[in-house]
N, C-alpha and C positions, 0 to 999 in steps of 0.2 A: 509610553515610553518602549512598545516592543517597535513601533515605526521608525522609532530614533535609532533602535541599537541595528535593528535593518539596516537602515541607511549608511551607519557608521559603517556597518562591517561591509556592506557594497563598495564604500569608499575606501576603505582599506584593502580590498582585496584587489579593484583597479588598479591602486597606487604598486602593488604586487607584484602584477603581471611584469614581467620581465622581458618575452620578446613583444613583436606585435603580430597576434596570430590574425586571419581572415575574420570577415565579421562573422560568418558564420562558425566559427570555433570560438572565439571570444566567451572565456567564463568570469561570468559575474556572479557575485552571490545571488540574484536574485534568480537566476537560472539553476544553480544549488539547490537550493532552495524550495524551488517550484518543481526540480526532478524528485528531491529528498518526499516531498510532500505526495505526489504522485506513485512512489515506488509504495509508500507507506498504505495509501488509499489500493492500490491495487493489491498489495499482500492483504488487506480487512476483507477483501471481496474473495481472495483466494480462500483465505481460512473460512469465511461462512460459507463458502460453496463447498470444502471440505467437511464441514461441521453437518450441514444439510446431507451429503452423501454418508457420513455416518448414522445420523438420525433416521434416514430409509431404512439403510443393513441395519439398525439395529430392531427397526419395527417390522421385518421379515420373519425374525421367530417368532413373534409373539401372530403374526397374521397365521403361520403354519399352525402353531398350538390350537387356536381359536377354528384354523379349518379340522384339524385330527380330531376335537370334541365330538364326541357321539352327542346326537342332539335328540331329543324326547321324543 
């Protein structure tokens, strides 16, 4: 079902291209979908990196507190 939807959207987009762009600039549904998926994936990676950085910053005060505690 999803494959049929993608195929139909690809055909509709091809029929709406008004001018004949060069092969490199050709806009297709597959290209739009691939770009969207790639951007979504990369933003997820960036989000994971930001969370990891925040976690490491959150751990610093705890480490400082452990170091400051007097030892018996």
